[in-house]
Phi, psi and omega in degrees: 000129183284130181288142177264002181294132176239125180249133176253123176269125187297341178287349178264355182272126179277119180294141180230146178275140177294134176254146188236138167283317176210102183284136356261026189270321185225105179274150171286149175072014183222172178262135174237133176256132171247111186237159180174168177289157178303137177082005182274348175109012183293321177290318178301315178298315183294319178292323179294319177297316178300320179298319178300315182299321179292339179267359182080036179229153174201193182245154167268184185295336180272002179084015178269140179291135177229159181270131176227197176266140178300143179230160174271151181229138171254121182240120179243126179230140177251004185243330187245145177287140181294318186281320187262348182234303185294310182300312177301323179294318179296317180296319180297330180272000177078024183293150166275096188295343177291345180260000177258117185248148179227130175282126179287108180248025183293332182261335180216123182300149182254132179236169184301330182261016182286131180298337180296333178298306181295322178300317181292319180297319181288320181292319183270347185058033180294144179256354179218132174241130178240126174247119190225111355268164186298324184294337180288342184253016174270328180088162182294338185276357182241128174266112186292348179268353178265118188304315184295323180286317179296319182295318183295317181292313181290331176296318178295320179293320178297321178296322177295320178300318179294319181295322184269341184075013183273142172282134181240124176252125173253120180268124185231149176276165177261154173279175188268010179297147178238147179081354181279157174298152182303325182298336185255012182262355179288145179291140175092190183299145176296347179296331175301313179297320184292320184282327178296140178276338178218139177230127180244138176254129174249122183208155177289143173285127188307324185264003178207099187292348178276346181259127174250130178264145175244102185251134177274121182253357174200140171205114181273348192250352180195175175295142180300142183277166177291154174292135176249170181209157173220155177258137180230103182217199183297342178270001179098213186261127177229122179283131183253337182087209185301143178219138189271078176200145181261169179298314181293328175293322177299313184287335181272355180087014178295132182272127178301335181293340177300316178289325178298316179294321179297321179294321180296313180295321179298313182294319180298323181286312185289336181253016181294156176059033174073018181295145174250114189242134177303137181301320181301321179291322180297313181296321181295318180289325178295322180298323180298324181266009174083023180250130185283162178300318181298319180294318178298317180296321178296316180292325177304314180295319181295323182275353181072029179292137183263145174262132182233132179264127179237093185073242179261353184261148175256137179239153173248144179218135178276127179281000000 
């Protein structure tokens, strides 16, 4: 009887460098989960990101907009109407709607292991696929709380992502647990979290309901990125960049303003009585008390602290 065993010798495997849609948040050829409670802005964030990509824009690691080449996106939603919700959101974000594609699943439901997904990605040459929400694309035959079933379905989707080189975003809701670590708040089996190479949490900042933070709670392929944020109010969507709060602080109700206040008190003290202090020393001391460079710089502007150059060194002084 012929053996079906297949052995792969690692000396025959060609090493490859990870490619990124947005390093270290969204890798190409892998699964990324964007999760959060209903109404927190995870779909809005994902559609805004997709809109940027269609315009030939993306982010660098610091959250700054950079120019790239426009790409096509496949967006599948089981919750929002294309005409009355998705299209207006895309238009508001300035998307090139000719680059946003949707598989017509009106006659046959679409699931994660559906061959039409890969066919659509190859035909459109899309670089990003969004499934919103992920549980809608598991199908009635899969129990998302059973590890073996969830693992098998997401494994097939991950294999498709690798074959096509497309970045795949799965948008997921959070469970109602409180006090739990961010990693255990996603709906369904923990295997979803395990198989995804990157997991992002979108949540409101406790002390300002107009600000949503995007915190990375898992990254297998690089060091975890800084928390980013955007404002969502009557003026629409505004990207804010780095924000000094962690995923677990978001879920526990920790107010970002606590760090802002700590930075304010720190600067007032260290620069009291007209002292001129080297910037390098300020940042080093702020790091010790858990305040980021970005927060210190924001408070510096608010307090009107002046920058003074002394030879090759920069000093700060309170006016």
